[in-house]
C-alpha positions in Angstrom: 27.1 21.1 6.1 26.6 23.9 8.5 26.4 23.0 12.2 23.4 24.0 14.2 24.7 26.3 16.9 21.5 26.4 18.9 18.4 28.6 19.0 20.3 31.7 20.1 22.2 31.8 16.8 19.9 33.0 14.0 22.4 32.5 11.1 24.5 29.4 11.6 26.4 29.8 8.3 27.5 33.4 9.0 28.4 32.5 12.6 30.6 29.6 11.6 32.3 31.7 8.9 33.1 34.4 11.4 34.4 31.9 14.0 36.6 30.4 11.3 38.0 33.9 10.7 38.9 34.2 14.4 36.0 36.2 15.7 35.0 35.5 19.3 31.8 33.5 20.0 30.1 36.7 21.3 31.2 38.8 18.3 30.2 36.1 15.8 26.8 35.7 17.4 26.1 39.5 17.4 27.0 39.8 13.8 25.2 36.7 12.6 22.0 37.6 14.5 22.1 41.2 13.3 22.4 40.0 9.7 19.5 37.6 10.2 17.3 40.5 11.4 15.8 42.4 8.5 15.5 45.6 10.5 19.3 45.8 11.0 21.9 46.5 8.4 25.3 45.4 9.9 27.1 45.4 6.6 26.6 49.1 6.1 29.4 51.5 7.2 29.1 52.6 10.8 29.4 56.1 12.3 31.0 59.3 11.1 34.3 59.0 12.8 37.5 58.9 10.7 39.5 55.7 10.5 41.7 55.0 13.5 44.8 55.6 11.3 43.8 59.3 11.2 43.5 59.6 15.0 46.4 60.8 17.2 48.0 58.4 19.6 46.5 60.4 22.5 43.0 60.1 21.0 43.4 56.3 20.5 44.6 56.0 24.1 41.6 57.9 25.4 39.2 55.7 23.4 41.1 52.6 24.7 40.7 53.9 28.2 36.9 54.4 27.6 36.3 50.9 26.6 38.7 49.3 29.0 41.6 48.0 26.9 44.1 46.5 29.2 47.8 47.2 28.7 47.1 50.4 26.7 49.8 52.5 28.5 52.5 50.3 26.9 51.1 50.2 23.4 52.3 52.2 20.4 49.8 53.6 17.9 49.6 50.5 15.7 49.0 48.3 18.8 46.3 50.6 20.1 44.5 50.5 16.7 44.7 46.7 16.7 43.4 46.5 20.3 40.5 48.8 19.6 39.5 46.9 16.5 39.6 43.6 18.3 38.0 44.6 21.5 
């Protein structure tokens, strides 16, 4: 049985599934609520940028700096990719 996560969560089942997979409360809520909204399509592929694996380390660093990833100066390319995906 799916737990009721309160009125701010529009799709409790999706929210719980994302939390079980390790998503933060905020991320799980954003995705669950977007999927519950018929005018949004969160499962569709995003923008036109190439995958992070195709970016240079300098490009990844710049993006990490833009969004405020802490510890980025000591990260290698794989760590930057992971940090960007989990931020």
